[in-house]
LUMTOR-496575 format. One line per field, with one value per residue (C-alpha): residue in one letter; y negated, x negated, z; residue number from 0. Coordinates in pm, whole numbers, plus 32768, in hexadecimal, padded with zeros to 4 digits. Example, Ala and Ser with C-alpha at 12.3 -4.5 7.8 and 13.67 -1.06 7.14 Angstrom:
BEGIN
rest	c(a / s)
y	c(81C2 / 806A)
x	c(7B32 / 7AA9)
z	c(830C / 82CA)
nr	c(0 / 1)
This chain:
BEGIN
rest	c(x / x / x / x / x / x / x / x / x / x / x / x / x / x / x / x / x / x / x / x / x / x / x / x / x / x / x / x / x / x / x / x / x / x / x / x / x / x / x / x / x / x / x / x / x / x / x / x / x / x / x / x / x / x / x / x / x / x / x / x / x / x / x / x / x / x / x / x / x / x / x / x / x)
y	c(CACF / CBB0 / CD19 / CCBF / CBD2 / CCD0 / CDD4 / CCE8 / CC5B / CD9C / CE0E / CF78 / D01D / D147 / D054 / CF83 / D0C6 / D12B / CFD2 / CFE7 / D138 / D0B6 / CF7C / D02B / D144 / D05E / CF0C / CE50 / CE87 / CD90 / CC79 / CCFD / CD2B / CBFA / CBDA / CC3B / CD84 / CDC5 / CD79 / CE74 / CF7E / CF28 / CF5F / D09F / D139 / D0D6 / D168 / D2AE / D2CB / D289 / D39C / D496 / D43D / D465 / D5B4 / D637 / D5B9 / D65A / D7A3 / D7AD / D744 / D84F / D955 / D8F8 / D901 / DA50 / DAE5 / DA56 / DAD8 / DC31 / DC4F / DBF4 / DD29)
x	c(10BF / 11DD / 11CC / 1220 / 10F9 / 1014 / 107C / 108A / 0F32 / 0E86 / 0E96 / 0E60 / 0FB5 / 0F49 / 0EB9 / 0FF0 / 10B1 / 0FDC / 1006 / 117C / 118A / 10C1 / 1193 / 12E0 / 1297 / 121D / 12CE / 11EF / 10CD / 116F / 1138 / 0FF7 / 0F35 / 0E83 / 0E00 / 0CA1 / 0D1E / 0DD7 / 0C95 / 0BE1 / 0CE6 / 0CD1 / 0B59 / 0B7E / 0C81 / 0BC0 / 0A81 / 0B35 / 0BCF / 0A7B / 09DA / 0AEC / 0AD8 / 095E / 0972 / 0A75 / 09A7 / 086D / 0928 / 099E / 084C / 07A0 / 089B / 0871 / 06F5 / 06F5 / 07D0 / 06F2 / 05B0 / 0643 / 06A7 / 0548 / 049F)
z	c(C4D9 / C47A / C414 / C2AB / C289 / C32E / C22F / C104 / C143 / C0D0 / BF6D / BFCC / BFF7 / C0CA / C1BE / C1E2 / C20A / C336 / C3CD / C397 / C449 / C572 / C593 / C562 / C657 / C76A / C751 / C84C / C75C / C670 / C76A / C808 / C6C6 / C648 / C4E7 / C559 / C5E6 / C4A0 / C3E6 / C4C2 / C477 / C306 / C310 / C3DB / C2F3 / C1B9 / C24D / C2A8 / C14E / C0B2 / C184 / C12B / BFB9 / BFB5 / C06B / BF75 / BE50 / BEDF / BF0E / BDA3 / BD16 / BDE6 / BD74 / BC04 / BC18 / BCCC / BBBD / BAAA / BB44 / BB87 / BA1A / B9A0 / BA32)
nr	c(0 / 1 / 2 / 3 / 4 / 5 / 6 / 7 / 8 / 9 / 10 / 11 / 12 / 13 / 14 / 15 / 16 / 17 / 18 / 19 / 20 / 21 / 22 / 23 / 24 / 25 / 26 / 27 / 28 / 29 / 30 / 31 / 32 / 33 / 34 / 35 / 36 / 37 / 38 / 39 / 40 / 41 / 42 / 43 / 44 / 45 / 46 / 47 / 48 / 49 / 50 / 51 / 52 / 53 / 54 / 55 / 56 / 57 / 58 / 59 / 60 / 61 / 62 / 63 / 64 / 65 / 66 / 67 / 68 / 69 / 70 / 71 / 72)
C-alpha cells in the first residue's frame, strides 16, 4: 500500500494531511504501516477532533447561557 492510497482512502482531508506528515517525516513508516494501523490512526484522529469540537461547542454554549441568565436578573 502506497502513501497515496493511504491518503486517498479517507475522505477527510485533515486526516490525510496528518498521515502525509507522518509518512513524509519518517520514510520507514510508509512501509511499516499496514492498512489496519492507518485505520487505527484514522479512528484516533477523528475521535480527538470530535472531543475538541465538543469541548469548544460546550464552551460557547455555556458562555451564551451564562450571559443570557445574567441579563435576566
